[in-house]
N, C-alpha and C positions, 0 to 999 in steps of 0.2 A: 570833462573829454572833452577832445581837437573835432569841430564840426567842420573844419576848412584846414586842406594844410599846409604846409611850408610853399608849393607849389602851385598852393589859387584853387587847390582840390577839394569837393566836396566828396561825402563816403560813399554816391554813388559812381564820382566822376565827372560830375557836373561840373561849370565855371559858375559861381556865385550870383548872375543873371542870368543862367542858360534853365528854360522850362527843362521840364520832363518832354517825354516823345507824346503828340499826343494823333487819338487816331477816333475816328465816329463813323457810325452809320447809322440810317433813317429805315423806317421801314420793319422793324427788327421784333415788333407787337402786330401778328395779323388782321384780330379781332378788334384793335384800339384805330379811332381818326388819323390818329399820327405817335410818331412809337423812332424812339432814341436809344443807342445804346455809345455813352463816351467812355473814352479811358486817357487816363493824365496817366502815362507809366504805370507800375502797376493797381493804381485807384481804375476801379470799373464800377462803374451803374447808367442805370437805364431807368427810362422814363417814357411812359402813354399817356398822351392824351384823348377826352374823351367828349364831343362837345363841337360850339356849343348843341345848347338842347334844352327843354325843359327844363323849370328848374322843378328838382324834386317834393321841394320842400318850400309851398308856395310862402311862410309866411317869412323865407327868403331874397324872396324877386325882389330884384330893384326894376321899379319900371323903367325908369331912364338910360340903365349899363346893364354890362352881364354882368353876373353871378362868378368871382373866380375864387374855386377853391384849391388844395392842393396838400397830397399825406404823404410825408417822409418816412423811410423805414431803410432800418438795415438789416441785410438777412444772417443770418444765426451764423452762418459759414464766413462770413467777409472778414471778418480779425481770427486773428488768433485767441482770443478770449470765446471758448463758446457755453458760456452762460446766456442763457436767454434772457431778451430784455422784454418788460410787459411793453403791449405796443400803450401807444401817451406815452412813454414816459418823456418828463420838464424836455430834456434835447431835439426827442423829436421830436416838440410838437415847436420848440423855441424854430429849428430850423425848418421846418412845416408855413413858422408864418415867414422867416425872411424870402423864400425861393414866394411865398406867395405874392406878397407884397411886390416884391423885384419884376413879377410877371406883373402884376396890375400895371408898373411903370410901363413897359411897351405895349401891350393888348389893348384895342382900340376898343375897346369897352361899347363905346357908348356908339357904336355902328350896329352892336349886337342886344339888344334892351329884353328884360324877360325870358332871359336863356343862359346858361349856367357852363361854366370851363372847370374839366375834373384835371388834373397836373396828378398825377400819382407817380415818382421816383424812389427806388430804392438802388443802396450801394449795394455791390455785388461782391467787391473785393477792392479794401478801404485800403490805404499806405499815405495817408495825410490829404489836405486840397477836395474834403470830397463837399465842402461847398460851395467849392465854384464848381467841380466837375457835373453837382445835380444840377445848377443852374445855366449852364452851360448844354448841358442833357436835356432841361427841360423848356431852352428855348430854340432847340433845335425841333424836339418834335411837336412844339408847337406851330414851326413853320410849313412841317411836314401836315399835319395837321389845316394848313387853308387858313388856320386863323390869322385876320390880320394886324396886323403891328407898326408901329413906331419905326424900328429900330429892332435888330438882333442884338440880343442882352452878351458881351462876350463879359470874360470872371475871371480870375486868377488872386491867390495868396501872396503876402510877401513877410517875413519875416528875418529879424537883426539877434544873429547869436554869434560870439566868440571876434566883436568888436568889429564885425560883420554884415552885410548887408544882402539877404541872400531872395531869388525869388521860385516862387513853385516850390513851399515846404513837402516833403516827404514825413514818415509818420515820424520817424526818429525825430527828425529835424523840432516838427512841429510839438513835441510831445516835451521839448527840454525844456520850456518855461522863458523862452524868451518874449518879447513882444511882438506879434500880429497880427498884419493885417489885412483881411479882403475884400475886396474893391469890382460891382459889375459898375459894367459903363457900357455905354448907347454911343460906338464909335462915329457915327455914322453924323449924330448930332453933338454931338461932345459934349453929351451927359452923366451927371452921376448917378445912377440910379441905386448903387448900394456901396455903403462906406460903413464895416465891422471889425474894428476896432478891442485886442485886445492885452491886456498885460499893461504896464507901466502906459498912463494915461488914456485907459481905457476912454469907447466911445464908437458909440452904436449911432449909426444914422441911413434909416436905409430913406432913400430918398433921389427926387429926381430934377437939377439943377443943375444949371452950366455949370461950368470948373472955370478957376481960372489960375492959369500954370502961375503964374507973377504973384497969387500970395499962397504961402507955406499950408494956412490952417487946411485950406480945398483944395490944394492941390491931387491931379490926377495921378500925379508918380507916386506908384504905393512905397516902395522903399523911403522916398523922402518926408512920408508918414514916420515913415520905423524908426529916419532919424530927428523928428523931430519930435517925437515921445521921450526919445534918451538924451533929448538933446546936447543935441551936440548940433553942430552950422552948418556944414556943407553937407551941401545939395545937390553937391555933382557928379548926378547918376543918369540915365537914359530915363526917358518916359517913357510908365507903363504902354504906354497906345505903340511901341514899337512890341511889346512880349506879343499881340491880341494878335 
């Protein structure tokens, strides 16, 4: 299947390094302390934050910082597949962990000891890039709740299909089987908080560290990661920071 036409256009009419239209709205859940709706193209996600509040399970209480919990789910109507998925399936558990670790890297948990912050994220409509959309929605909901943070997390994905690097994959592109990477960054602090790669040279590394644009192994450029994974030497693409 041809994912990029000879004219350089993708199936949805975008250029290879063009993102889908973004839309965000905060305060969408009245009874939550903070909430947000985030859309990336046809992918639509809602996030709600409760806390900081008293820890419900005292055995999980942390004396010197806040406990951050996250629950990810997909609505049964979010995809064309109408099969009911059991709550707590492996994929949902793994994405919940990814979101929690990414958010922990930006929340100033030391300012809220012996407390609990709950983050609930649900995909209402899925068309690729759900992880990035969930992270973007969660960070907006945290900001809406007034949770102190080091920086706002921004996230996006990229892939490599038909010898072409593509930014912000939709479902058709994401399902094509090529290597892809999801990156989460703290743009003001110039730090990486999430790096998750699938395909050739699989790598998963939720981290908070300074990046070095001159080192291929930890470049902030997700398209650069794709080139590296595929054994290509050329890295002449714009940096990820330009797109967020």
